[in-house]
C-alpha positions as CSV (number, residue, x, y, z in Angstrom):
1,M,48.3,42.1,123.6
2,E,50.5,43.0,120.5
3,P,54.0,43.4,121.9
4,A,55.6,47.2,121.3
5,V,57.8,46.6,118.0
6,A,60.7,48.6,118.3
7,Y,61.3,51.0,114.8
8,V,65.2,51.0,114.4
9,R,66.0,52.5,110.4
10,T,68.8,50.1,108.7
11,E,70.0,53.0,106.5
12,E,70.1,56.4,106.3
13,A,67.4,58.8,105.1
14,P,68.2,60.5,101.7
15,K,69.5,63.6,101.8
16,L,67.1,66.6,101.0
17,A,68.6,69.7,98.5
18,A,68.9,72.6,100.8
19,P,66.2,75.3,99.9
20,A,66.3,77.2,97.1
21,N,66.6,80.1,98.9
22,L,69.7,79.4,100.7
23,V,72.2,78.5,98.0
24,G,73.7,79.3,94.6
25,W,73.4,83.1,93.2
26,R,69.6,82.8,93.9
27,G,71.1,82.0,97.9
28,W,73.4,85.3,97.3
29,V,71.5,87.2,96.3
30,L,68.4,86.8,98.6
31,A,71.6,87.4,101.3
32,N,73.1,89.8,100.4
33,L,71.2,92.5,98.6
34,F,67.5,91.8,100.3
35,P,68.4,90.2,103.1
36,N,65.2,92.8,104.3
37,W,62.5,95.4,102.9
38,K,65.4,98.4,103.4
39,N,68.2,96.7,102.3
40,G,66.5,95.8,99.3
41,L,65.2,99.4,99.0
42,L,68.7,100.8,98.9
43,T,69.7,97.7,96.3
44,I,67.4,99.0,93.6
45,I,68.0,102.9,94.1
46,A,71.7,101.7,93.7
47,G,71.4,99.3,91.2
48,L,69.3,102.3,89.5
49,F,72.1,104.7,89.5
50,L,74.8,102.3,88.9
51,Y,73.2,101.6,85.7
52,W,72.6,105.1,84.5
53,V,76.5,106.3,85.6
54,L,77.6,102.5,83.2
55,S,75.0,103.4,80.4
56,N,76.3,107.4,80.1
57,V,79.9,106.3,80.4
58,L,79.8,102.8,78.1
59,G,77.8,104.7,75.5
60,W,80.2,107.8,75.8
61,A,83.5,106.2,75.9
62,L,82.4,103.0,73.5
63,F,79.1,103.1,71.6
64,R,79.0,106.9,70.6
65,A,82.8,107.3,70.4
66,V,84.7,107.9,67.1
67,W,88.0,105.2,66.4
68,T,89.1,106.2,63.3
69,G,90.5,109.7,62.1
70,E,93.1,112.2,61.5
71,N,92.1,115.7,62.6
72,R,89.0,117.5,64.6
73,D,86.8,116.7,61.6
74,A,86.3,113.4,62.5
75,C,85.3,114.2,66.1
76,A,83.4,118.2,65.5
77,V,80.3,115.9,64.8
78,E,77.6,116.8,66.6
79,G,76.5,113.8,68.8
80,V,79.3,111.8,68.9
81,G,81.4,110.5,71.8
82,A,85.0,110.7,73.1
83,C,87.6,111.4,70.1
84,W,89.7,108.4,70.8
85,P,91.9,109.4,67.4
86,F,93.2,112.4,69.7
87,V,94.8,109.4,71.7
88,Q,96.3,107.8,69.3
89,A,98.0,110.2,67.9
90,K,99.5,112.0,71.3
91,F,99.8,108.5,73.1
92,L,103.5,108.4,72.8
93,Q,103.7,112.0,73.6
94,W,102.2,111.3,76.8
95,I,104.2,108.8,77.7
96,Y,107.8,110.3,76.6
97,G,107.0,113.9,77.0
98,F,109.6,115.9,74.8
99,Y,112.4,113.7,74.8
100,P,113.9,113.2,71.4
101,I,112.4,110.8,69.3
102,D,115.6,108.8,68.4
103,Q,116.6,108.8,72.1
104,R,113.4,107.2,73.5
105,W,114.7,103.7,73.1
106,R,117.1,105.2,76.6
107,V,113.4,105.4,78.3
108,N,112.4,101.8,76.8
109,I,115.3,100.1,78.5
110,C,114.4,101.7,81.5
111,F,111.2,100.6,81.9
112,L,111.4,97.3,81.1
113,V,114.8,97.0,83.5
114,G,112.4,98.7,86.1
115,G,109.6,96.4,85.7
116,A,112.0,93.3,85.4
117,A,113.4,93.8,88.7
118,L,110.1,95.4,90.1
119,V,108.3,92.1,89.5
120,P,110.3,89.1,91.2
121,M,110.4,91.7,94.5
122,L,106.7,92.2,94.5
123,M,106.6,88.0,95.0
124,P,107.4,87.0,97.8
125,S,108.2,83.7,96.9
126,A,110.9,84.7,94.6
127,P,114.7,84.3,95.8
128,H,117.9,86.9,96.3
129,K,115.7,89.3,97.8
130,I,118.3,91.2,99.4
131,W,120.4,91.1,96.2
132,N,117.7,92.5,94.0
133,A,116.8,95.0,96.3
134,L,120.3,96.5,96.6
135,F,119.7,96.4,92.4
136,L,116.9,97.8,92.9
137,L,117.7,101.2,95.2
138,V,121.8,101.0,94.0
139,V,122.5,99.9,90.8
140,F,119.1,101.0,88.7
141,P,118.7,104.2,90.2
142,L,122.0,104.6,88.6
143,I,121.2,103.2,85.5
144,V,118.3,105.3,85.2
145,F,120.2,108.7,85.8
146,I,123.0,107.8,82.9
147,L,120.4,106.8,80.4
148,L,118.0,109.5,80.8
149,T,120.3,112.5,80.9
150,G,123.4,110.9,79.0
151,G,126.1,111.3,82.0
152,H,129.4,112.2,81.0
153,F,129.2,115.2,84.0
154,A,132.0,116.8,84.3
155,L,132.2,116.9,88.6
156,P,134.8,118.5,89.9
157,L,137.4,117.3,92.7
158,S,135.5,119.8,95.2
159,T,132.3,117.1,94.6
160,F,134.5,114.8,95.1
161,A,136.5,115.9,98.2
162,G,132.5,117.7,99.6
163,V,130.9,113.9,99.6
164,A,134.4,112.4,101.5
165,A,133.8,115.0,104.0
166,L,129.8,114.0,104.3
167,L,131.2,110.1,104.9
168,A,134.0,111.1,107.6
169,I,130.7,113.3,109.5
170,A,128.3,110.1,109.1
171,A,131.9,107.6,110.4
172,A,132.3,110.1,113.3
173,L,128.4,108.4,114.3
174,L,129.4,105.1,113.9
175,P,130.2,104.6,117.4
176,L,126.4,106.0,118.2
177,S,124.8,103.1,116.4
178,V,127.2,100.4,117.8
179,Y,127.1,101.1,121.2
180,G,124.4,102.8,121.6
181,I,123.3,106.9,122.1
182,E,124.6,107.1,125.7
183,E,127.7,105.0,125.8
184,G,128.2,105.8,121.9
185,I,128.6,109.6,123.3
186,Q,131.2,108.7,126.2
187,K,133.4,106.9,123.6
188,A,133.2,109.5,120.3
189,R,133.7,112.1,122.9
190,I,136.3,113.8,121.3
191,N,135.6,113.0,117.4
192,L,131.8,114.5,117.8
193,V,133.2,117.5,119.3
194,L,135.4,118.1,116.5
195,A,133.2,117.2,113.9
196,G,130.3,120.0,115.6
197,V,133.2,122.2,116.0
198,G,134.1,121.6,112.0
199,I,129.9,122.5,111.4
200,V,130.1,125.0,113.1
201,V,133.2,126.8,111.1
202,W,131.8,125.6,107.6
203,I,128.3,127.5,108.6
204,A,130.4,130.3,109.8
205,S,132.0,130.2,106.3
206,F,129.8,131.4,104.8
207,L,128.9,134.1,107.1
208,M,132.2,135.7,107.0
209,N,134.9,136.5,105.1
210,F,138.4,133.9,105.9
211,G,140.1,134.4,103.3
212,T,141.2,132.3,100.6
213,V,144.1,129.1,100.9
214,P,145.3,126.7,97.9
215,T,144.8,123.6,98.5
216,P,145.3,120.2,96.4
217,I,141.9,120.5,95.0
218,G,141.9,124.0,94.1
219,V,141.8,127.5,96.3
220,M,139.3,127.0,98.8
221,S,138.0,129.7,101.9
222,V,140.1,129.1,105.2
223,G,137.2,128.2,106.7
224,K,135.9,125.7,104.4
225,S,139.6,124.3,104.3
226,V,139.5,124.1,108.5
227,A,136.1,122.4,108.5
228,T,136.4,119.8,106.1
229,L,140.2,118.7,107.9
230,L,137.8,118.6,111.3
231,F,135.6,116.6,109.6
232,F,138.6,113.7,108.3
233,A,139.7,113.9,112.0
234,S,136.6,112.8,113.3
235,G,135.8,110.4,111.4
236,G,139.1,109.1,110.7
237,L,139.7,108.9,115.4
238,A,136.0,107.3,115.0
239,I,137.5,104.6,112.3
240,V,140.1,104.1,114.4
241,Q,138.5,103.7,117.9
242,L,135.9,100.5,115.8
243,M,139.6,99.0,114.3
244,A,140.5,99.2,118.0
245,D,137.5,97.3,119.1
246,R,137.5,93.3,118.3
247,N,133.3,94.0,118.8
248,L,132.2,91.9,115.7
249,G,129.3,94.9,115.8
250,A,131.1,97.2,115.2
251,L,133.4,95.6,112.5
252,S,129.9,94.7,110.7
253,V,129.0,98.6,111.2
254,L,133.0,99.3,110.0
255,R,132.2,97.2,106.7
256,G,128.8,98.5,105.8
257,W,130.6,102.0,106.2
258,L,133.4,101.6,103.8
259,I,130.9,99.4,101.0
260,V,128.3,102.8,101.2
261,A,131.8,105.2,101.0
262,L,132.8,103.0,98.4
263,A,129.7,102.3,95.9
264,L,129.7,106.1,96.0
265,F,132.5,107.1,94.8
266,L,132.0,104.2,92.0
267,A,129.2,105.9,91.4
268,M,130.6,109.3,91.2
269,L,133.1,108.1,89.0
270,L,130.6,106.3,86.6
271,L,128.9,109.5,86.2
272,K,132.4,110.7,84.7
273,I,132.4,108.1,82.5
274,D,131.6,109.4,78.6
275,F,129.1,106.2,77.3
276,G,128.7,107.8,73.8
277,L,125.0,109.0,74.3
278,E,123.6,112.5,73.6
279,P,122.6,115.0,76.6
280,V,119.0,115.2,77.1
281,E,118.0,117.9,79.9
282,T,115.8,117.1,82.4
283,S,113.9,120.3,80.7
284,Q,112.6,117.7,77.7
285,W,111.2,114.9,80.0
286,G,107.9,114.9,80.6
287,G,104.4,112.8,80.5
288,L,104.7,109.2,82.6
289,L,108.4,109.1,82.1
290,V,108.2,112.3,84.6
291,T,105.3,111.1,87.0
292,L,107.2,107.7,87.4
293,V,110.3,109.4,88.1
294,V,108.6,112.2,90.8
295,A,106.7,109.7,92.6
296,I,109.4,106.4,92.8
297,T,111.8,109.1,93.9
298,G,109.0,110.1,97.0
299,I,108.0,107.2,97.6
300,V,111.7,105.2,98.2
301,F,113.0,108.4,100.0
302,S,109.9,109.6,102.5
303,L,109.8,105.5,103.9
304,P,112.9,105.5,104.9
305,L,113.1,109.4,106.0
306,G,109.9,109.2,107.8
307,I,110.8,106.1,110.0
308,L,113.9,108.0,111.6
309,L,112.1,111.0,112.1
310,A,108.9,108.8,114.0
311,L,111.8,107.3,115.9
312,G,113.2,111.3,116.4
313,R,109.5,111.9,117.9
314,R,109.5,109.4,120.4
315,S,113.2,109.8,121.2
316,N,114.5,110.3,125.0
317,M,117.1,113.0,123.6
318,P,115.6,116.9,123.3
319,I,117.3,117.5,120.3
320,V,116.5,114.7,118.1
321,K,113.1,114.8,119.7
322,Y,112.1,118.4,119.2
323,F,114.2,118.1,116.0
324,S,112.3,116.3,114.1
325,I,108.7,117.3,116.2
326,S,109.8,120.8,114.3
327,F,110.8,119.6,111.0
328,I,106.9,116.9,110.8
329,E,104.6,120.1,111.8
330,I,107.0,122.4,109.6
331,W,105.9,120.4,106.7
332,R,103.0,118.8,107.1
333,G,101.7,122.5,107.7
334,V,102.2,124.2,104.2
335,P,101.2,122.8,101.1
336,L,102.8,120.9,98.8
337,I,101.8,123.3,96.0
338,T,103.6,126.2,98.1
339,V,106.8,123.8,98.7
340,L,107.3,123.5,95.0
341,F,107.3,126.6,95.0
342,M,109.6,127.8,97.1
343,A,112.3,124.9,95.6
344,S,111.8,126.6,92.2
345,V,111.9,130.4,93.1
346,M,113.4,130.5,96.5
347,L,115.7,127.8,96.9
348,P,117.9,129.0,94.6
349,L,118.4,132.0,96.8
350,F,120.0,130.6,99.4
351,L,122.4,128.5,97.7
352,P,126.0,129.5,97.9
353,P,127.5,131.0,94.5
354,G,127.3,128.8,91.3
355,V,125.5,125.8,93.0
356,N,122.1,125.5,91.6
357,F,120.3,122.4,90.7
358,D,117.9,122.1,88.3
359,K,113.6,122.5,88.3
360,L,113.6,118.6,88.5
361,T,115.8,117.6,90.7
362,R,114.6,120.6,93.3
363,A,111.3,119.5,92.4
364,L,112.1,116.0,93.6
365,I,113.5,117.1,96.6
366,A,110.8,119.1,98.0
367,T,108.4,116.3,97.4
368,A,110.6,113.3,99.1
369,I,111.0,115.9,102.5
370,F,107.1,116.4,102.1
371,A,106.0,113.3,102.0
372,S,108.7,112.1,104.8
373,A,106.7,114.1,106.9
374,Y,103.5,112.6,106.4
375,M,105.0,109.3,106.8
376,A,106.6,110.1,109.7
377,E,103.0,110.0,111.3
378,V,101.9,106.9,109.9
379,V,104.5,105.4,111.2
380,R,105.0,106.9,114.5
381,G,100.9,105.6,114.8
382,G,102.3,101.9,114.5
383,L,104.8,102.4,116.9
384,Q,102.2,103.5,119.2
385,A,100.1,100.3,118.7
386,I,103.1,98.5,120.0
387,P,102.4,96.9,123.5
388,R,105.3,98.6,126.0
389,G,105.8,94.4,126.4
390,Q,107.7,94.6,123.3
391,F,110.4,97.4,124.0
392,E,111.4,95.7,128.0
393,A,111.0,92.2,126.6
394,A,114.2,93.7,124.1
395,Q,115.6,95.6,126.8
396,A,115.7,92.8,128.9
397,L,117.0,90.5,126.3
398,G,120.5,93.0,126.2
399,L,118.8,94.3,122.7
400,S,120.3,97.7,121.8
401,Y,118.4,100.7,120.6
402,W,118.8,99.9,116.5
403,N,118.5,96.3,117.1
404,M,115.4,96.6,119.1
405,M,113.7,98.4,116.7
406,S,114.7,97.0,113.8
407,L,114.2,92.9,115.1
408,I,111.6,93.9,117.5
409,V,109.5,96.8,116.7
410,L,109.5,98.0,113.5
411,P,108.3,94.6,112.1
412,Q,105.2,94.4,113.8
413,A,104.6,98.0,113.6
414,L,105.1,98.8,109.9
415,K,102.8,95.5,109.8
416,I,99.9,97.6,111.4
417,V,100.3,101.0,108.9
418,I,100.5,99.0,105.8
419,P,97.2,100.5,104.3
420,G,98.1,103.9,106.0
421,I,101.1,103.7,104.5
422,V,100.2,102.2,100.9
423,N,97.5,105.2,101.1
424,S,100.8,108.2,101.6
425,F,101.8,106.3,98.6
426,I,98.8,106.4,96.3
427,S,98.2,110.1,97.6
428,L,101.8,111.0,96.7
429,F,101.3,109.7,92.9
430,K,98.4,111.6,92.4
431,D,100.3,115.0,94.1
432,T,102.5,114.3,91.5
433,T,100.1,116.6,88.9
434,L,101.1,119.4,90.9
435,V,104.8,120.0,89.3
436,A,102.8,121.1,86.7
437,V,102.0,124.6,88.0
438,I,106.4,124.7,88.5
439,G,106.7,123.9,84.4
440,L,107.1,120.7,84.7
441,F,104.9,118.8,82.0
442,D,103.8,115.5,84.1
443,L,101.1,112.8,82.2
444,L,98.1,115.6,83.6
445,G,100.2,118.6,82.5
446,I,101.3,117.0,78.9
447,V,97.6,115.8,78.1
448,V,96.5,119.4,78.7
449,A,99.4,121.0,76.3
450,G,98.1,118.5,74.1
451,F,94.5,120.9,74.2
452,A,96.4,124.0,72.3
453,D,97.0,121.8,69.6
454,S,94.4,122.9,66.8
455,K,94.7,120.0,64.5
456,W,92.3,117.9,67.2
457,A,90.3,121.5,69.1
458,S,87.2,119.5,69.2
459,P,84.0,119.2,72.1
460,Q,85.4,116.0,72.9
461,T,89.2,116.9,73.0
462,A,89.2,117.6,76.0
463,P,87.2,115.0,78.0
464,T,89.0,112.4,75.8
465,G,92.4,113.5,77.1
466,Y,91.4,114.1,81.0
467,F,89.4,110.7,81.1
468,S,92.3,108.5,80.0
469,A,94.2,110.4,81.8
470,A,92.4,109.6,85.1
471,L,92.2,106.2,84.1
472,I,96.0,105.2,83.9
473,F,96.1,107.0,87.1
474,W,93.5,104.7,88.4
475,V,94.9,102.0,87.2
476,F,98.6,102.5,89.0
477,C,97.0,103.7,92.1
478,F,94.5,100.1,92.3
479,G,97.2,98.2,91.4
480,M,99.0,99.3,94.2
481,S,95.9,99.5,96.6
482,R,95.4,95.4,95.7
483,Y,98.8,94.7,96.0
484,S,99.0,96.4,99.4
485,Q,96.2,94.0,100.6
486,F,97.6,91.0,99.3
487,I,100.6,91.9,101.4
488,E,97.9,92.7,104.3
489,R,96.6,88.8,103.7
490,R,100.0,87.4,103.9
491,L,100.9,88.5,107.0
492,N,98.0,88.3,108.6
493,T,99.2,85.9,111.5
494,G,96.4,86.8,114.1
495,H,94.3,84.1,115.2
496,K,90.6,84.8,115.3
497,R,88.6,83.1,117.3
């Protein structure tokens, strides 16, 4: 009987190639498009529909399109596609609107400076984010306003006095941000009372005639003069209280307020300087310029206002809470087109005599307020998603309300609702087309206005214009969507099992 011989492999067996239906493009197609007969049937139907859409769109936009021509004759031929000579002839008007041709360099500077400042802001690895943000939020809007309008505004001294009064009211509220709501009210009871009485007197001055009195800045009503003195007294008292307190937090808040006050007065002084620019009324603006101005203004102001309203709605202070709820529900309950009509037609009726804003300014204010109401609910959803333990832990560490919100709660809440925030921004960007109903020519409005040109009247003019406007809107909206997804992936610090 022969002894059993154990077989032990002295070398590894050769590796066999993976089956062809599991790797490569063929494996991806089988795994994703044809995993079973149901999905395969849906894939075939979707592919046929996509082929039908693309063949028709590309055939109209590219293969049968007219690319050269001087007037409608080139596009009035039967069977042709898109009329691209019309786009070439009107494209600059789509960008600048009715802005004077010899002054369009001012708009170009605004676009270039804004783009150059925005690119490093969107790059997470770029340095000096704080200075970049300050430039975009403070310096750049001032540059844009002076360049586009021409500057050299005749601002009366009463305007400076009004801004100073508003800053005085803000100063009266500074103790609340330093010591918290409850302790701040106790410490600043006197100056808060003075500010409240000043507001009541100021409102009463519009309802009753108190007479007039001469002041260093001109003749003012007695009511407004008394209210202004009360504002300055309340703000001055709060500043003295903060300076007497050696708390570093109080001094830092006071320093921030002084910086804001100085920046406002410097900005107003710059608006009075004559830079030699030709004045351009906002009625001459239009096209993509108006679309970007309205959209960016709404985006920049709606986010901080929405955060404040969301915090106010969750506040334990009844006045703040119910004011925030009323504000949000009122503005969310009416269409944007109604808000724009109110800002264009009704708002001037409620303003004091001699006070008026141009139509674009009113549209900007209305859009920002409307968008902030929607943004407040988006942010509130993020705040409700934060576990209560986060609030309790922050309070256990002795953090004040504003430190708890700014350092602990809001960073987590805003990260959660990034998709909702960007969705609101995209919706706002597209809703800018509604300003056409109050006589402002945004991008879509200026495109539609070009259809009335008899030189380019043809069956393909309107479809080409609408298609081009849709393409421009899609580029901006798709860019915002892709960047938000990039930020989501970068901030995704969760651990997957």
